PLY file of the C-alpha trace (Angstrom):
ply
format ascii 1.0
element vertex 79
property float x
property float y
property float z
element edge 78
property int vertex1
property int vertex2
end_header
105.71 96.83 111.11
106.01 99.57 108.10
109.73 100.49 109.87
110.71 96.97 109.97
110.45 96.62 106.05
113.67 98.94 105.23
115.41 96.66 107.40
114.69 93.44 106.00
117.29 91.57 103.68
116.09 91.63 99.95
115.39 87.80 100.25
113.25 88.08 103.13
111.33 90.91 101.47
110.10 88.29 98.70
109.06 86.04 101.70
107.28 89.13 102.95
105.18 90.29 99.67
104.12 86.60 99.49
103.16 86.30 103.13
101.02 89.55 102.87
99.49 88.65 99.61
98.56 85.31 100.20
98.47 84.11 103.67
98.05 87.55 105.49
95.50 89.37 102.94
96.76 92.37 103.91
96.22 95.33 101.77
97.45 98.59 103.90
98.85 101.48 101.77
101.88 102.17 104.38
102.87 98.93 104.36
102.57 98.17 100.54
104.40 101.76 99.67
107.32 100.33 102.30
107.89 97.40 100.70
107.77 99.25 97.57
110.56 101.42 98.36
112.59 98.32 99.80
112.29 96.48 97.00
113.71 99.41 94.73
116.38 99.86 96.67
117.45 96.44 96.43
116.38 95.71 92.55
119.96 95.08 91.50
120.15 91.96 93.48
117.06 90.67 92.12
117.48 87.12 89.73
114.48 86.69 86.95
112.92 83.75 89.80
112.80 86.63 92.52
111.58 89.27 90.07
108.43 87.10 88.99
108.01 86.01 92.86
107.52 90.09 93.56
105.33 90.49 90.61
103.16 87.85 91.65
102.67 89.47 95.33
102.27 92.48 93.80
99.44 91.38 91.41
97.35 89.38 94.12
94.30 91.29 96.32
93.85 93.85 93.77
94.09 96.90 94.41
97.77 97.43 95.58
98.99 100.48 96.76
102.09 100.26 94.66
102.66 102.11 92.02
103.14 101.94 88.00
106.68 102.31 87.98
107.24 99.51 90.15
104.86 97.20 87.65
106.74 98.64 84.57
110.20 97.59 85.90
109.43 94.19 86.97
107.56 93.24 83.40
110.81 95.02 81.84
113.40 93.24 83.71
111.42 89.91 83.29
111.47 90.21 79.51
0 1
1 2
2 3
3 4
4 5
5 6
6 7
7 8
8 9
9 10
10 11
11 12
12 13
13 14
14 15
15 16
16 17
17 18
18 19
19 20
20 21
21 22
22 23
23 24
24 25
25 26
26 27
27 28
28 29
29 30
30 31
31 32
32 33
33 34
34 35
35 36
36 37
37 38
38 39
39 40
40 41
41 42
42 43
43 44
44 45
45 46
46 47
47 48
48 49
49 50
50 51
51 52
52 53
53 54
54 55
55 56
56 57
57 58
58 59
59 60
60 61
61 62
62 63
63 64
64 65
65 66
66 67
67 68
68 69
69 70
70 71
71 72
72 73
73 74
74 75
75 76
76 77
77 78
């Protein structure tokens, strides 16, 4: 699954993040780091609604293995 994440479409990443957080409740370090990298590569494609959905997915099931950098970027974009 980690190898598949970078190949996903930008909107499929949002769905994956929400699924991992709420339905599957998976908190695997490699998977969330791959998710973060894919989000950062597609960051310029996201609108405010997407950013809020990503932030919601990332903040569930603490502690997550995403970086503080992603959290700051998401908050700054939303502001």
